[in-house]
N, C-alpha and C positions, 0 to 999 in steps of 0.2 A: 445556901451558895456555898459549894465546896472549896476545896484549897484551890484548884485550878482557876474555877472561877473567880474567887477571890483576887488570885496573882494577875490575871487577865485584867480584872477591874482596877487594881491598885496601878498597873503599868499605862493601861491606854488612858486612864484619866490624868495622869500625872502631865505635867506640861513640859514642855522641851522641844521648840524647834529649832532648826540648825544654828548653830552658834551660840544657843541660850539653853543647853541642855541641863544645867544644874539641878532643876528640881525632880527630873527623872533619873538622873544620874545617883542621887541620893537613894532613892527607891530601888534602884538596881544593886546599888554598893550593899544596902541592907539585906537583900535577899541572897547574895554572894558571898558576905563576910564569913558563913559558915560552911561554906562549900569547898573552900579552897584558898590560895595565897593570892591577895589582891594586889594589883599594880595599876598604874595610870599612864597614859602618854601625856604629852603637854599640850594636846588639842583637847584632850578630857575623856577619851574613850577609856573604858574601864575593862581590864582583864583579869579573868580569874583562872588559876592554875591548880589543877587537881594531878598528882603524879600518881601512877598505875604501877604495874609490877616492873615495868622499865622505865627509864628515863627518855627513851627515844624507840621509835618516832614522835615526833612533836604534831600533835592533830589540833589545827586550829579551827573551833567552831566561830561563826562571825554571823551578827545579826544588828542593825542600825537600831539605835535608841532615840534617835530625831525623828520628827515628824513634820509635815509640811505643815507652813503657815504664812505669818505675813511681818511686814515691820513697818511702822510709823514713817512715811516719807515727808509728808507736809503738813501743816496745821492753818487750816482756811480762817480768815477773818471773821467768818460768819459761824466758826465753831463746830465743823466737820474735819474729820481725817483723811487724808488720801494716804494710800497705802501700796506697797509693793510685796510681791511673792518671795517667799523664801522656800523655793521647791515647785513644783510643777502642778498648775491647778487649771482646772476647765472652768472658764469664766461662767457657763451657765449653772454652776453648781452653787456661786457665791450668793447671789441676792437673797435677802430676807433672812441670812444666816446670823446667828449670833456668834460674836467672839469675844475673847478676853484681852485687853491691853495690860501686859504687865509692866506697870509703871514703878519708878523708883520709890512711890509712897504705898502703893496698894494695886489690887487688881480691880481694873475698871471695865465694867460689862458695856457693849455697845452692839449695833446691829449694823449690817451691810445693806446698804440702800442706793437708789438711783432715782432718776426722773420717773415720776408716777406714770402708770400705764395709762391713767386716763388724760393725760396731757401731752401724750404722744399722737404723732399723725398715723394713720393706717399704715403706711410704708414703714415709718419707725417702728411700729409694735411687730412687724416681721423680722426684724433683724434681731441677731444677738446683741444684747448688752455688753461691751466690753469693760475689763476690769478699770480701765483708766478713767471710764466714765462713772464708776461708783465711787461712793465714800463710806465712812463710817461714821454712824450717828451715836453720840453718848449722851444724848439730851442736852449737851451744851448749846448757846447761843451766841459764844464769841470765842475768839482765839484766847483769850484771856481765861475765860472759864475752862477751857481746855488744861491749861496750863496749872490752873489753881488745882484742877484734879490731877496733878502730877504727870500728865501726858507729855511726852517730848519726842522729838524727831529721832528716830534710832530705837525706840521701844519694841520688843518683840509682842506679836499678835498671834493667841493661840485660839483654833476652832473651839466654841463651848459645845461639849456633847459628853455626856455619862454613858456608862457601860450598863447594858439591859440583856438579860435572858429573854429571848423571843418566845412565842407563843408553843412552839413544839418543844420546848426544854433544851434542844440540842443545838440551836442557832443562837449566835451571839452578835450584838449590834454595840458599835461603839466607834469613835474616832481612833486614828492612829494603830489600827491593826499592821498596817505598814509604816515601821515593823516592828512594833512591840509583840507582836505574836513571835517574831524571830527570837526576840530575846527571851521572850517566857519559854521557849522550846529550850534554849541553853540552859536555863535555870532548871526546868524539869529533868533534863537530861543530866546535869550535873548532882540533882539529887537522887536519880535513879543508880547513877555509876558509883554513890557511897556503899552501895550493897551489892556491887558486882566488881571483879577484877577485870582489868584492861591493861593490854600489853603495851602501854605507849604512856606519855604525858598528854593531857588534853587540857588547851587554853581555851576559854570562852570569852569572846571579846565584844562587848556592847560599844559599838562604835559611834561616831558623832559625824554630823555634817554629809551622811550620804546623800542627801535629797540636794545637794547643792555641788555635788562633783566627788563623791567617793572618798572625801579628805581623812576621815578617821580611820578608814581602812588602811590609806595610805602610809599612815603613820604608826598603828598599831600592829601591823605585819612586820615591821622591822623590829619592834618590840619582841615579839613571839620568834619570829624568824621560823615559820612552820615546816613541815616536810609533806603536809597535805592538809586540805581545806575544805571545809563543809560549810557553806553559805546558807544561812536560814532565812527565809522571806515569807511575805505574803505574794501570792500569786494572783493574776486575773483571772477569775472565773468567768467562762464564757456562757454560763446557763441562763441567759437574761433575754428578753426581747431585743431583736436587731442584730444578734451576734449569729452569724451562720456556721454550721458546723465545719467548713473548711477554715474559718478563722480560727475557730477555739473549741476543744471537745473537753475542756476543764469544767468539771460540774464539783459546786458544793457538795459535799458527802459523797464524792467518788474516790476520795483518798489523798495521800500528798502527792504533790505534783514534782516532776525533775525537769528541770530547763534543758534542753538539748540546744539552745540556742538563745544568746540574746546579742544587743548591740555592742556590749563590750567584751563578751567573752564566749568561746567555745569549749565547752566543758573536757575536762581529760576522759577520752573514751574509755579506758580500762577501769576508771573510778565510777563511771556511769554504768558500767556491766556489772560491778560488785555490787552497787547499790540496786541496782534490778535483780540480782540473784538474791540479795539479803531480804528484798521485800516478797519475792515469790516464797522463799522459805518461811517466811513469817505469816503468810497468806494475806499480805497487805496488797491492795489494789494501788498501781504506781501511776499515776497520769502523765502523759509526756507533755510539756509544754513549751513553746517557742515566744518570744519577745522580740519585736522587731523594732520597736521604738523604745528602748529604755534599757537600764543596765542596772547593775548590783553591785556591791562591795566585791564580789568575785572579780570584777573588772580591774581592780587595783591589786588584789591580792595573788593572783595569778599569774602577775607580772612581776612579782617579787624577785630581785636578783636574776637567778637564772632559770625562775620559773617554778611554781607551786601546782601540783595536780590539785584541781579544783573542780568542784560540782556545786550545783544549787538545787537545794530542797526547799519546797515551800508549801503553805498551807493556802488554799483557794479563798479567794475574798471576792465578794460582790463590791462594788461601787467604792473602790479605792481611790484614793486622792480626791476625798470629798470630807464632809462632816461626820458621814456615817458610813461605815462598812459593814458586812456581816461574813462571819466565818462560821464552820461546823465543828463541832467539839470533836466527833469522831475521827475528823481529817487531823485535828490538832493531837490526839492521842497516838494516830497512828504513826504521825511525824516523829514523835518523841520516842516510840518503839522502835522504828527504823534506825534513828540518828544513835540511840543506845548500841543496838545491835551492831550497826557499821562501827563504831568505837572498838567493840570487842574483837572486831575482825582485822583491823587496822593495826598489825604487828608489824616488826620490821620487814621480814619477807615480803608480806602483801604490799607494804610501800615501796619498798624498792621495785616491784614488778610493773607498776603503774607507769615507770618511764623506761622500762626496757623496750 
């Protein structure tokens, strides 16, 4: 396992659902502490500052460290846990999956269950089981046993999944690539910038609570006050059965993607052209993507004060918002290379041109 694989393993396996990012924040701070000056906003987003040859413009890289998860909603008298989502879940991916309840005493392993299919009518079997009909089973037989294990209403619940290198050696499987891959790109870019001059000051923000409303982006942008922003994300790969070409052409291994549209932001057009030119000069294939039913931290950052020229770059991922998603190493490396090149090009004149 090389240093990038170890970085991705450490980040994705760390726990950190929205509002409960303490474990992943510790991992992020450990990586960032040697790369620049660290600060933290009052919601918990971590910002790393690296000065180049000029103090301005201020370039903000942002990727959210929180992952989708759950929270304990109710303890039943029979010893089961009812739960609510933290972030967007597709009910079909939940049944039979392992989860970890992070109690005040220890981590408690459980599995998501529902009424067994053998006991369903033919009509019931044809319907999707919705989350409200599901429960988490930790092997308890009473509410008192749940409490003895330390489980309480309000405890965060994390998907249980580890990082794996898949058969071809280039694809990786893990939870939380949305958006630990964006945080990893920030770290890799900062590591690369230590050996390169850049005509600006760069701020790398690992934000909190993106999955529940871009909350960390809203506070961290106020701390940075950037002149330009690059959001690093996991994109939705369209190269799986059931997705038509007109719905998405984004492919795993096809290179980084750039969002031309999402539900919360239309990117700065001149910045998008700068990205495309840099990718072309580097020989990197840039995939264009649009997301009609979702947003990124850019939705909050681009509206800061009088506006911030912003673009979203992403690593394509299959099966996001589930216990297991897949990314490609070449896409990751190309995205890091592109981000570093963009930072070296974003001098005062280039940034001023973005809003002319």
